[in-house]
N, C-alpha and C positions, 0 to 999 in steps of 0.2 A: 614455410613462413612467408615466402613471396606470394604464394597463392592466397594465403589468408589475408594479406594486405590488399591484394587485388579485389577479393570478394568484399572486404570491408569498405573499400573505396567506392565500389559500384553501388553498394547498398546506401552509403552516405549520400552519393549523388542523387539516387532515386528519391530518398527522403527529402532532400533539399528541393528537388524539382516539384515534389508534391506541395511543399511549403510555398514555393513561388506561384504555383497554380492557385492555391488557396488565397494567396495575396491578391491575385488578379480578380478573384471572384468576390472579394469583400466590397461592400457598398457603404459602410459607415464605421465609425469607431465602436459603436455598440455591437455591430456585427462581428468585430474582432473577438468579442467574448462570447457571443451567443450562437454563432454560425447560422444566423437568420432564424433560429428556432424552427427548423424545417427538416430535421433528421428523420429518416424512415426507420422501421423497426430493426432491420439488419445492421444499420449503422450504429444504432443505440446499443444493440446486443453485442456486436463484435468489438465496439469501442470499450464497453464495460469489461468484456472478457480480456481484451488485450491489457487493460490496466491492472487486473489482478493476476494475470499470468506473467508475473515479473520474475526477474532473476533472484532478487533478494527474498521474495515471498514464496510463491509456489515452486520455484526452481531450487531454492536453497533452504529457506527456513522450514517449509512444510516437510521436505525430505528429511531434514535434520531432526525435526520433532518425532517423526516415525522411527528414525534410527535410535533416538533416545528412549522412547516410550512404547514403541510398537503400536498396536491397535488403539490403545488409550489416547494417542495423540489426536484422534478424531475429535475429541472434546476441546482441544486447544486451538484448532484452526478450521477444520472442515465443517463440523456441525454448527458452530456459531455463525460461520459465513453463509451457509445455506439457509439458516433461520433468518438471517438479516435480509438476504435477497428475497425470501418469501414475504417478509414484511414490506419491503419496498414495492413488490409487485402489487400488493393490496392497497398501499398508500398512494401509489402513483396517480391514480385517477383524482384523488383529492388535492394533491399538491400541484399537479400539472396545470390545473385551471387557474392557479394564482397568476396575477400579472407580473409578480416579481420573478426574477430569474435566479439570482443567487440566494443561498440560505441567509446570509447576513441581511440582505435586502428584505426577505420575508419577515425576519425577526424585527427589523427596524420599522417596517410598516405597522406592526402591532405594538411594539414596546418602545419605540423611539430611537433616535440616532445613537445614544450611548450603548444600547444593546447591540446595535448593528456593528459598532466599532469594536466592541469586546469580542464578539463572535468572529469577526473578520481577523482580528489579531490572533486569536486561538488557532484559526484555520491556517493562517500564514505560517505559524510555528510548526504545526503538525506536518504540513506538506513540504516545508523546508527539510524537516527531519527525514521524511520518507524519500524525498528526491535525493538527498545526500546519501542515504543508505543504499539506494539503488545504484547510484554512480559508483560508490565504493565497491560493492560486491561485483558489479560487472567488470570493473578494472582489475580486481584481484583475480578473477577467473580468466580474463582475456589477455592480461599482460604477458604470461608465459608464451602463449601462442603467437603473440605479436612481436615478441622479442624486445620489449621495452619495459620500463619501470611502471609500477602501478600508478605512481603520481602522474606520469606523462599520459597514461591511458585515461585517467580521470579528466585531464585537460582536453584530450581529443574528443572523448564522448560528449563532454559538456559543450564543446565548440559546435559539433554537428547539430545537437539538439537545439542549442541556442539559435543557430541560423534559421532552421526551418520553422521553429515555433515562433520566433520573432517575426518572421516574414508573414506567416499565415494565421497566427493566433489559434483559437479553438478549432476552427475549420481544418487547419493543417494537422492538429492533434488527432482529430477524428479520421481524416483521410489516411494518415500514416498508420493509425491504429488498425485499420482493416487489413492492410498489408502485413503489419507486424503480427496480427493474430494468426494468420496462415503460417508464417515462418515459425512463430513460437510453438504453435501446435505441433508442427512437424518436428521441431527441436525436442520437445518433451517426449513425443512418441519415439524419436530416435534414441533418447536416453533409456526409455523403457525397453527398446530392442537390445541395446547394449547390456542392460541388466540381465535380460533373459539369456543373452549369449554368455555372460559371465557365469550364470547358474548352470548352464549346460556344460561348460568347461569344467566345472567342479563336480559334475555328475550329481547335482542336488536340485531339488525344487525349493520351495519356501522352507525356512528353518523349522526345526521341530518345535513343538509346543513349549518345550523346556528352555529354548533359547531366550535369553533375557535382553531387554532394551539396555543400551549402553549407559543410560543415566538412572533408570528406574530400578535395575537389578531384579525386575519381575519378568515373568514369562511374557513374550511379545503379544500373546493373545489376551492378556489381562486387560479387561475393558476399562478399569479405572486406575491404570498404572501411574498416572501423574500424581494421584492423590486427590481426595475430594476437595481439600482446601484450595489447591491450585486451580482445579477445574471451576470451582465456584467463583474464585477471584477473577479468573479468565472471562467467565460469562459476564460478571459485573463490569469488567473493564472494556470488553469488546462489544457486547450486543447493543447497548444503547448508542454507542458511537458509530458502529458499523451500520446500524439501521438508518442513521441520518448522515452517512459519510458523503461529504460534499462532491467528490469527483463522480460518484454514482448519480447523485441528484442533478448535477449539471447536465448530464446526458439525458436524464428523464425530462428536465425542463426544456431541453433543446429539441425534443421530439416534436413532430408536426401535430400530434394529437395524443390523447391519453391511451388510445388503443395501440398506437405505435410504441409508446413508452412501455406499456405492460408486456407486449410481445417481445420487445427488446430485452427486458429484465428476465423473462422466461427463458429466452435463448441463453442469456448469461448464466442462469441457474443450471442449465444442462451442461454447459461448459465447465462450470465450477465443480460439479459432481465428478467429472472426469479428471480435470487438470488440477484441482485442489484436494481431491479425494483419492480416487482409485489409483492413478498413476504415481503420485508421491508416496502413497502407502506401499505399493508394490516395490518401488525403488528403495525406499527407506528400510523396509523390513528385509529385503533381499541383501542389503548392504551389511546386515548382521553376519551373513555368511561370507560375502565377498571381502569385507574389510573389518574383521573382528578385532576387538581390543587385544592389545599385546601387553600382557602383564598388567591389565587394568588401565593402560594408556592408549589413547587414540593413535592409530597408525599414522605416520607422517603424511601418507598419500591423501588422507581425508581432512587434513587440517587439525587445528587444536581441539575442536569439539565436533568434528563431523560436518563442518561447513564447506568442505570442498569435495563432496562426494561426486558431483557431476564432473569436476576436473579429473578425479581419479578414474571414473568410468571411461572418459575419453582417452586418457593415457594408457589404460590397460586393455580396452576392448574395442577401440574405434580404428577402422582402417583409415589410411591417410586421406583419402578423398572425402570421407565423411567428416573428418576433423575440420576441414575447411567450412563445410556447411554448418557444423556445430558452432563455429565461431560467429557466423552470420546470425544464427539463431540466438546466441547470447546477446549480440548487439541489438537485435530486434526486441528481445524480451526486455532488455534494459531501457531502451529508448521509449518503448510503449508506456512505461510507468514514469520515467523521468519527465517526459513532456507533459504527462497528465498532472504530475505533482507541481511542476513549474507553472502550468496554466492556472491551477487552483490557487497557488500562492500569489501569483501576479494578479489574478482576479480579485482576491481578497484585499490586496493593497491598492490596486489602481481603481477598481470598480466600486469597492465598498468603503475603503478608508478615505480615498482622495477624490473619487468620482471624476477621474480624468476624462472619461468619455463625454462629459457635459461641458468640458472646457475647450478653449481655442487650441488647435493642434492636438486634439484628443487622440487621433490615430497614432501620431508620433509618440506621444507620452505613453500610450498603451504598449507600443513596441519597446520603448525604453524600459518600462517596468518588467515586461516579460524577459528581456535580456538580463536585467538585474536579478530576477528570480533564479535564472539558471546559474549565474555567477555565484550567488549566495549558496545554492545547493552544491556547487563545485567546491567552494571553500569548506563547507560542512563535511563533504566527502573526504577531504584531505585530513580530517581530524576525527574519523569514525573508527570505532573498534567493536562494539557489541550490538548484535542484532536483537538479542533478547531485551535489553534495556530500551532500545529504540522503539520496538513495536509495542511494548507494554506502556511506556511513558506516553507516546504519541496517541495510541488508542485510548489511553486513560484521559488525556486532555479532551479528545472528542466526546467522551462520555460525561466528564464533569463540567465542561464549559460550553459545549455545542448542542448536545442531544436534547437536553431539557428545553432550552429556549426555542429550538426549532419545533419540537413537539408541542410546546405551549402556544404556538401560533393558532392552534385549533382547540385550545382548552379555555373555555369561557371564564373559568374561575381563576386563571393565572393572574397573579399580581404583578404590575409593571415594575415597581422598584424591586420586589423580591426576585423577579426573573433576572434583572440586570445585575443585582448583587450576587445572585447565585452563580451566574456565569463568571463574574470577576473573581469571586472567592474560589470557585472550582479551578480556574486557570492558575491563579497564584498559589493556591493551596497544594495542588498536586506537584507543581514544579518545586516548591519549597520543601515539601515532604520527601520528594525524590532525592534532592541533594543532601538533606539531613539524614536520610536513611543510608545512602550510598557512601557519603563522605563525612557524615557526622555521627552524633550519638543516638539517633532515633532508634536504630535497630536494637540497641542494648536495652532500651526502655520498653520495647514491644513484647507481648507474650510470645513464647517460643513458637506456638503454632503459626503465628503470623510472620515472625522474623524469619523462620525457615523457608518461607516462600520467596523471599526477596522482593515481594510485591506489596508490602504494607503501604507504600505511598499511595496506591490506588484507593485503598479504604480511607486514608486520611483526606485525600482529595474529594471523595464523595461526601464525607462528613462536613468538609469545609463548604461545599456547594449547598448542602442542606441547611447548614447554619446561616449562610448568606441569604438564602431565600427566606428563612424564618425571620431574621433580623430585618430584612427589607420590608417584609409584609407587615410586621409589627410597627415599624417606624412610619410607614406610609399611612396606616390607619390612624396613628396618633397625630 
């Protein structure tokens, strides 16, 4: 435990030092958010990669999905993510030439300040949720190794991220991302090694074809094990939002030219294939052997629904010296996403809603907003429970409130009022439908095929966005 604390402290000091260095390199309050728009391809690619190689996403949620559904989980995370990165690669040249930096700024230049504010508000909500989820999962995994409560771990992680992100802004986020990518890659590879070690101790390879996913009850090689409806709803929820996901586009816009942006996205795509595809698939499927259900119940070692598989691997198959390195890997994986989420949330509030960079003492207000974003994510983390709801609701908001306005920047036929009303209706509609479905009567009114997915709120959000566009278009014409 002492060694783990030493390793954690050294890493925290290094991250804060990078934040201070970035602070010294900053030349203006705008530079706090844009890093001078001069990133090379490796900075773009590694920063994007570090963002998605997170504790909650590729380290927990992806593995959990493969544990639940086997090979069919590819449709729920890996395939839509690779499709999204492919789309970003081809769109990068078109968007990078825009003078606008943030997505709300792009939308505002075409559709006016109201559109900019609504998109900024939606993004602030999404990245608050993602940042809080990341802090929560990291704290749950780290607190046993650190010998403190999860709540205290949440506070410590938030404090470290808050210091270096507030000091250096987006430049600090990118600088720490490159270090974090290396550590997280080694961490996930170490988890793969522990999994292989566990299989060798059981004298087995991958499970037999007849072995079933813990949630699907279908053989793990069944390609459509989650069910066609869940797969289709997942694509509807994820693809549009992920294609225009702000944290990715911030890095694209910060590249020195469109060639550097595209090369960076290509590098991120290769990393995604390995770290959001092959390795989580191997670990999740192997866990069907290492941590099988016990009388239909998840073993205590892997948590209530298989969300603590990495912790179980460390407990059962990691030598003591490697456990210390694993703890640092967890910290790096968490912070690489937490700082990204805090940066986008703060960017949306400070740069797009209040435009503090254009005001007196803009640098100071930018830093205050960044600190406030980390504090908000910390508070959210203290009240988080379900990753399933978090990822679907937040990705749904991206799809219903952000994706169309950003895409419409280049659509000559897009109606101004329709676009604004679509974004507002999509944001309000999906959040209202979520609470009515989870805590109200909506699920009882839905057809069984939709209610069984627990994702009906996404469909209602999409319908609300479409209705908003239609109503706005008709009233503007009149």
